[in-house]
C-alpha positions in Angstrom: 19.3 11.1 -3.8 16.2 10.2 -5.5 16.5 6.5 -7.4 16.9 7.7 -11.0 17.4 4.1 -12.3 16.3 0.3 -10.8 18.2 -3.1 -11.9 16.6 -6.2 -12.2 18.1 -9.4 -11.2 17.4 -12.5 -14.0 15.1 -14.5 -13.7 17.1 -17.8 -14.1 19.5 -16.4 -11.2 16.6 -15.5 -9.3 14.7 -19.0 -9.7 18.3 -20.6 -9.1 18.8 -18.0 -5.4 15.8 -19.4 -4.7 16.5 -23.1 -5.4 19.6 -23.0 -3.4 18.1 -21.6 -0.4 15.6 -24.3 -0.3 18.1 -27.1 -0.4 20.8 -25.7 1.6 18.2 -24.4 4.5 16.6 -28.0 4.5 14.1 -25.1 5.2 10.1 -27.0 6.2 8.2 -24.1 8.0 7.7 -21.5 5.6 9.4 -19.4 3.4 8.7 -15.4 1.7 8.9 -15.0 -1.5 9.7 -11.3 -2.2 9.9 -10.1 -6.1 9.5 -13.7 -7.8 5.9 -13.7 -8.6 4.7 -10.1 -8.2 7.2 -9.0 -11.1 7.6 -10.4 -14.5 9.4 -9.5 -17.3 11.5 -10.8 -20.4 14.9 -10.7 -21.0 16.6 -10.7 -24.4 20.4 -10.2 -23.6 22.9 -13.1 -23.7 20.3 -15.5 -21.7 16.9 -14.8 -23.8 13.6 -15.3 -21.8 10.0 -14.6 -23.0 8.1 -13.3 -21.0 6.1 -16.6 -21.2 9.1 -18.4 -20.4 9.8 -16.4 -17.1 6.2 -17.2 -16.4 7.0 -20.8 -16.6 10.1 -21.1 -14.6 9.1 -18.8 -11.7 5.6 -21.1 -11.7 8.0 -24.3 -11.6 10.0 -22.6 -8.6 7.0 -21.7 -6.4 6.1 -25.2 -7.0 9.5 -26.9 -5.5 9.1 -24.4 -2.6 5.8 -24.9 -1.9 6.3 -28.8 -2.1 9.0 -28.1 1.1 6.9 -25.5 2.9 4.2 -22.9 3.7 4.9 -20.3 1.0 4.7 -16.8 2.0 4.3 -14.0 -1.3 4.7 -10.6 -1.4 1.9 -9.4 -3.8 2.2 -12.9 -6.2 0.2 -12.8 -9.8 -2.3 -15.2 -10.4 0.1 -17.8 -12.1 1.4 -18.5 -8.8 -1.6 -18.6 -6.4 -1.9 -22.4 -6.9 1.5 -22.5 -5.0 0.8 -20.0 -2.4 -0.4 -20.4 1.0 -0.3 -16.9 2.3 -0.7 -14.1 0.2 1.3 -11.3 1.9 0.7 -7.3 1.5 -2.8 -7.6 0.1 -3.6 -4.6 -1.8 -6.0 -2.5 0.3 -6.7 0.2 -1.8 -7.3 1.4 -5.5 -4.2 1.7 -7.6 -5.3 5.2 -8.2 -4.4 4.8 -11.9 -8.4 5.3 -12.5 -10.9 7.4 -10.6 -13.0 5.0 -8.7 -16.4 5.6 -6.7 -15.5 3.1 -4.5 -13.3 0.7 -3.0 -14.5 -2.9 -3.5 -12.6 -6.2 -1.9 -12.7 -8.1 -5.4 -9.2 -9.6 -5.4 -10.1 -10.9 -1.9 -13.3 -12.1 -2.0 -11.6 -14.2 -5.4 -9.3 -15.5 -3.0 -11.6 -16.2 0.2 -10.9 -19.9 1.4 -8.4 -20.8 -0.8 -5.2 -18.9 0.8 -4.6 -16.9 4.1 -4.5 -12.8 3.6 -2.6 -10.1 5.2 -2.4 -6.4 5.1 0.5 -4.1 4.8 2.7 -4.0 7.7 0.6 -2.4 10.5 3.6 -0.9 12.3 4.3 1.0 9.0 1.1 3.7 9.4 -1.7 1.3 8.4 -3.3 0.8 12.1 -5.7 3.5 11.8 -9.5 2.8 13.3 -10.5 2.8 9.5 -7.8 0.6 8.6 -8.9 -1.8 11.2 -12.2 -2.0 9.8 -11.3 -2.3 6.5 -9.3 -5.4 7.5 -12.0 -6.8 8.9 -14.4 -5.8 5.8 -12.3 -7.3 3.2 -11.4 -10.4 5.3 -7.5 -9.5 5.7 -5.7 -10.2 8.9 -3.1 -7.5 10.2 0.7 -7.8 9.6 3.6 -6.3 11.5 7.2 -6.0 10.8 9.4 -5.8 14.4 13.1 -5.6 15.1 14.4 -6.1 18.9 16.6 -3.1 18.5 15.8 0.5 16.9 15.7 1.0 13.4 17.8 3.8 13.0 20.5 0.9 13.2 19.6 0.0 9.9 20.2 2.9 8.1 23.5 1.6 6.6 22.0 -1.4 5.5 20.0 -2.8 2.7 17.2 -2.7 4.9 17.2 1.0 5.6 13.5 1.4 4.5 12.6 -0.1 7.7 11.8 3.3 9.2 9.8 2.1 12.3 10.4 -1.5 13.5 11.5 -1.6 17.0 8.9 -4.0 19.2 8.8 -2.1 22.4 7.3 0.8 20.8 4.5 -1.1 19.4 3.6 -3.9 21.2 0.3 -2.3 22.4 -0.5 -1.2 18.9 0.0 -5.0 18.2 -2.1 -6.2 20.7 -4.8 -3.8 20.1 -4.9 -4.4 16.3 -4.8 -8.1 16.5 -7.6 -8.6 18.8 -9.8 -6.2 17.1 -9.6 -7.8 13.9 -9.9 -11.5 15.5 -12.2 -11.1 17.4 -14.3 -10.7 14.4 -12.9 -12.4 11.7 -12.5 -15.9 14.1 -16.6 -16.1 14.4 -16.8 -16.3 10.7 -13.2 -18.3 10.1 -14.4 -21.3 7.4 -17.4 -19.8 6.2 -18.3 -19.3 2.6 -18.2 -15.2 1.7 -21.6 -14.6 -0.5 -21.9 -11.3 -0.6 -21.1 -7.6 0.2 -23.3 -5.0 0.2 -23.3 -1.2 0.7 -26.1 -0.7 3.1 -25.8 3.2 3.2 -22.6 5.6 3.3 -19.9 4.0 5.0 -21.9 1.4 6.2 -21.0 -2.3 4.8 -22.6 -6.0 5.2 -20.8 -8.7 4.8 -22.8 -12.0 4.8 -21.6 -15.1 4.9 -22.9 -19.0 5.0 -25.0 -20.5 7.7 -26.7 -16.7 8.1 -24.0 -14.9 9.7 -23.6 -11.4 8.7 -20.6 -8.7 9.6 -22.0 -4.7 9.8 -19.2 -2.7 9.6 -19.5 1.1 10.1 -16.9 3.6 9.0 -18.8 6.3 10.4 -18.8 8.7 13.2 -22.5 8.0 14.8 -23.9 4.5 15.6 -26.0 3.1 12.8 -29.1 0.3 12.9 -29.3 -2.4 10.1 -32.0 -4.7 10.0 -32.7 -4.3 13.5 -28.8 -4.5 14.8 -26.8 -1.8 15.8 -23.7 -1.3 15.4 -21.4 1.8 17.2 -19.7 4.4 15.6 -16.4 2.8 14.1 -17.1 -0.4 14.7 -18.0 -3.6 13.6 -20.7 -6.4 15.1 -21.3 -9.9 14.0 -25.0 -11.1 13.5 -26.4 -14.5 13.6 -29.4 -16.1 12.1 
């Protein structure tokens, strides 16, 4: 049935759940936070919070979690960026609220070098040639969500929206996507991202410190940029 209503957990209770989880598990590797940091609202019932007060509560909870573990946050807002180590579910397309002539990685350029950025789950239909090239273009690493058993076993659980997760079905995809993206991005890891130029329809040139450039060709034909040839639907690294 279509969902006609949505309930939001009180901010103070959500923060308390996160605090209790961190204390009870003694977790010291990483923690993934979904919801807190991406949804912000006030409440005016028995426990009153303005939006600003909610923001401060969430920021404080993130700061505490960050002092104990690496924080992986799902699409976090700016007020918790200082405490985020890994940005999950990075936006890769326009919101479609406005009609735009192009999609540019403004957020990715702002955050580049300050935290790790990861794409939407590749096994959830984000694995086409163009999607892989967009990860390289936007300096975003692929992510996957896997289970050992078939996902139909989740049908009657709170994870019923995870519709295709069985690892054995995606092992080759994991290998192919990761190695294509990492094969390029590892060559510019640690370099400053200086600029992004659209050299022609479907052809992008990213410039990095040290004179390094990455040419991304989204088209079905080989192209040449400043004497460097990039094959159809491919990305190449040019040095000097």
